[in-house]
ZALUM-673247 format. One record per residue: residue in one letter; y, x, z of N, C-alpha, C in turn. Coordinates in steps of 0.1 Angstrom, whole numbers, plus 5000, padded with zeros to 4 digits. Atoms other than C-alpha are relative to their C-alpha. Example, Ala and Ser with C-alpha at 12.3 -4.5 7.8 and 13.67 -1.06 7.14 Angstrom:
A498850095000495551235078501250095000/S498949915000498951375071501149925008/
***
This chain:
M499150055010315153536604500449865003/R499550144997317353226609499849914988/K500250105011316552916589501349944997/Y498750075004319452766569499949865005/Q499950144996320552436583501349944994/Q498850065006322852206563500949945010/L499150074992325952066578499749855001/S500250144999325451716592501249924996/I498950095003327551416584501150015011/M499050004989329151436618500850135000/E499349875001330051806613501049994988/R499150025011331551716579501249925003/E498950084995333651446595500950085009/A499249924991334751686622500950104992/I499249915009335851936594501249924995/Q498950085005337851656578501149975010/L499150044989339451546611500850135004/G499349884997340251906619501150044990/L499049975010342051956586501249915001/W498950104999344051636591500950045012/E499349964988345051766625500750144999/G499349875002346252096610499350125006/K500749894994343552316626499650104989/S500549895009342552646611498549994997/I501550005003339152706595499350075012/R500749934989338352956623499949915013/M500150094988339252696650499049894998/I501050105003337152426633498650065002/A501349934999334252676630499650025015/T500249974986334552776667499549875007/E500450134993334452406678498749954996/L501350055005331352336657498950105002/G501149904998329552656666499550064987/R500449955013329452766630500950124996/A499249895005330653066611501249954991/A498850045008334153046595499649994985/S500449995014332553136562499249874996/T500750125003330352826564501049884998/I499050115002333352596568500850034987/S499349975013335252776540499249974988/R500950045011332252736517499949854998/E500050155001332052366525501249954994/L498850045006335652326517500150034985/T500049975014335352506484499149914992/R500950085008332352306473500349855000/N499950144998333151966486501449945002/Y498650054998336951936490500950074990/P499249945010338452026457501549995003/A498650004998342152116458500649884992/Q499350115006344351816450501050054990/R499149955010346051886417500849884994/P499250115005348951676404499549974986/S500450035013348051486373501250034990/S499049975010349951566341500449874992/G499750135006350251196332501449955003/P498650064997353450976332500149955014/
***
């Protein structure tokens, strides 16, 4: 059974950079040697969607 290993700071930075460059989740996952579901989960947990404020 594989032991769970958290994403490192460097991997999280690579995810952010990949997003800025317009890369897909699958492409980022392949480059990091991780499952696409891992990247997707990271984005869901730690990169909340930017919502416009309802203020003036």
